[in-house]
N, C-alpha and C positions, 0 to 999 in steps of 0.2 A: 456603870459597870462595864468593864472591858474584858477582853479575852486574850489569853496568851497561848500560843501554839508552839510546841517544839516538834519539828518535822524530822522524820526518819525515812530513809530510802531502803527498801528491801525487795526481795524477789519472792513471789508466791510459788505454789507447786506447779502452776501452769506455765511458769517462766516469765510472768508479767512483772514489771517493776511497780511496786506499790509505795506511794508516799503517805506516811501516816504520822500522827502527832498526838500530843496530850493537850488537853484544855485545862486552863486554870482561871478561876474567876477572882477578880480583885477590884476594889474601888479606888479611884484617885491615883492609880499608878501608871507609869509609862508602860505602854503595851507594845510588844514586838510581834509582828505577824509575818510569817514567812510563807510565800506562795511561789512555787517553782524556784527560780534562781534569784528572786527578789526578797529581801528582808525589809519590811516596812516598820519603822518605829513611830508610833503615834503618841502624842502627848495631848490628851483631851483638854487640859487647862489652857495651854497656849495655842492650840490648833496648828502647831507647826509639825512638819513631817521631815524625816530624814530617811534616805534609802541607801542601803548597801546591797551589793550583789554578791551572792555566795554560790559557787558552782557545786551542785550536788553530784552530778555525774555527766559524762559526755557519752552520748549514744551515737552509734554509726548505723545509718539505715542503708540497706543494700537493695539493688535491683539487678535483674537479669538483663543482659543485652545479647542480641543474636550476632553471631559471627559465622559467616558462610565460607566453607572451604569447598572448592570444586575438585573432585577426584576424577581422574581420567582412567577409564576402563577400556580394555580391548573388547569390542563387541564381536569381532570376527576377523578373519584374514583371508586373503586371496593369494594364490600362488600363480604367477604368470611366467610361462616359459615357452620357447619355440620348440615344437616337436616335429620331427621329420617322419612322415608316414610313407610307406611304399605301396604302390599299386601296379598291377599288371595291365598293359594295354596291348591289343592286337592291332597292328598297323598294316593294312594291305599295301604292298609295294609291287608294282608291275616291273618285271625284269625282262630284258630282251637278250637273246643269244643269236649270233650269226654263225651259220655253218656253210661250208662249201661241200657240195655233193659232186663226187667224181664217179662217172660211170664209163667204163671202158667197153667199147664195142668190139665185136669180133672183126678181125682183119684190120684193126686200126693201128697196129704196130704195138710196140712195147712201151708201157707206161710204168715208171717207178716212183715210189713215194718213200723218201728217206732211205733210199737204197734198196727198197723191196719192190719187186715186180708185182703189179696189180693184175689180177685175173680178168680176162675179158668177160663181159656180161654181168659183172657184179658192180654194185654201187658202194662207194666209200664216202664217208662223211668226215670233214676236217673242220674243227672248231676254229672260227676266225675271231669273233668277239663274244665275250661273256660278261654279263653285268652281275655284280654282287651288291647286296644291301649293306651299306656301312651306316650305322646309327650313331649320331652324335647328339649329346644332350646340351641344351641351352637353358639358361636360367632367365625367366621373365618375372617381372613384378606381378603378383596376383592381386594383391590389395594392400592398401595402407591402413594401418591400425594406429589410432592415437589414444594414448592413455592419459586421463586427467585425474587429478586428486582434488576434490572439492571440499571446502570447510564451510559449514553453515553455522551461524550464530543465532540463537534465539533466546528470548527471555522466559524463564520458568519462575513461577511464584510458589513459595512454600508458606503455608500458614503455621505459625508457631505461637504458643501462649507463653508470655514472659511474666514473671512475678516481680513485684516491687514491695519492699517493706515500707509501711507508713506508721507513724506514731499514733497510737490510740490512747487518749487520756480519758479515764472514767472519773467523774466527779459526782458521786451520789449525794454528797452533802452540800453541793452548790458553792464551793469555795472559789472557783475560777471567776475572775473579773478582769476587765481590760484596764491597764495602767496607762494613763496619759502622761507624757512628759511635758514639762513646762518650758522647755528650751525651744 
């Protein structure tokens, strides 16, 4: 007694591909059995086998792969400029003046200053030297400031779950078997 199966490929409501077939019992006949992509023709009288391959469907399985893109964000900014500030200082300066004192005594004769007659007994003062403060500003280096920009590189790890499709064959009737090639 042999078995003949005609296989059909269909999709069930869950989106799974289902291979199904009809069974037919007959005695002494050539039997064709199709499993997956292989159609096996069996002749029980001569014990010879012939195989032909028939493609039912080509499935593409997918997987996720991670691709990392680095985004540069501005975390903050700094404004650097030179600012001139004013301050008042009190500088003590010692100044000197020189004067000439003229005192005319009685009976000393006639004394004139710039054409004026000086009176006896009085003291006159004539400015000879006078000092004035003249302030000049000089610029001196107060401090040197060096600005550096530093870039640090470090490794950061991200944990990510990736999915991969796999083929899940369900064989409740036990039809799957390994085929050995004679070549």
